[in-house]
N, C-alpha and C positions, 0 to 999 in steps of 0.2 A: 809782373808780367804774368798771365795767368794760366792754371794749370788746366790742360785737356782734361776730361773725364774722358774715363778709358768705359767703353760700351762693353758690358758682356752678351757674348752671343748664345743664344739660345737654341741648340737644333730640335727640333719636332718635327714631323709630320703636318706636313702644308698641304692642302685640298689644291687643284688645282687651281679655283677660286677662290684664293681665302681660307681663313680657318673656320673651322667646320665648328659651332659654337651648340653644346648639348646640355640638355637639364634632366634630370630624374625628377617623377611627380607621379600622383594617382588621379586615376580617372576619374572622374566627378560624373560624368553623361556621355550617354551615347543614344541620345535621341534622333542623331541629324545624322544625314546616309553621310556615309564615308567622313562623318567628322565627331574627333571626341573632343572633350572639353577634359584640363590636366591641371592639376590644383600644386601650384609648385608653391613650396614653403625656401624662404631665404633670411638669415640673420640678419640686421643692420644694425651698428653700435649709436647710438645715441652721443648726438652731440656735444651736447650741454653735460650730461652724466656719466654719461660711457661704457650704461647698461646696453646690453645686445638685446633686440625687440626680435621677434619673430612676425613678417613678413608674409604675405602671401599673394600669387599672383596666377592667375587662371587665364592658360593660353589654350586658343582651337587649335587644333591640330589634325593632319589629314590624313585617316588610316583607311587605304584602298580596298583591304579585304576583308575589313571589318573584325580582323581578330581581336583586338583590345575589347573588353570587356569593363563593367562597373565594378571599379574595387581594384584592380591591377595597377600595379606598380610598372610602371614605362619608363624610358628613354627616348627624347625628340629630340630633335633638329632644327636648325631654322633652315629656310629655304624660301626662294621665291615666295609674292606675296599670291594667292592664290584666290583669295576675293577681298571681302571687305576688313574682314577680322582674321582670316588665316592664313598665317606664315610660319608655321610649323609642320611637322613628318614626323609620323609616326619611325623610330629606329629600330626598336624592339622590346617585348615585355618582356620585363627581367623576373616579375612574382607573379601568379595569379591571385585573384580573389577565391576563399572558399565558399 
């Protein structure tokens, strides 16, 4: 007889339309109208050797008010597609550049 696996239930705040994915990154471009490019770092483990590698991604994010400036540290969240490449929106500016 097979044992039933006990599923642990995690209590978390759930958005009305599912979970809200947020990432933190640095603004690398503000040359577009109402759009910023955000550079995000993540650590990925190498399959064979186990070493952790730093990988980067650049996301286009919607900035309606033009608050974020070049070099700022920002938090962005996933949203509906707004254009061919823009699927993120600015949540908040965490740290401003000097």
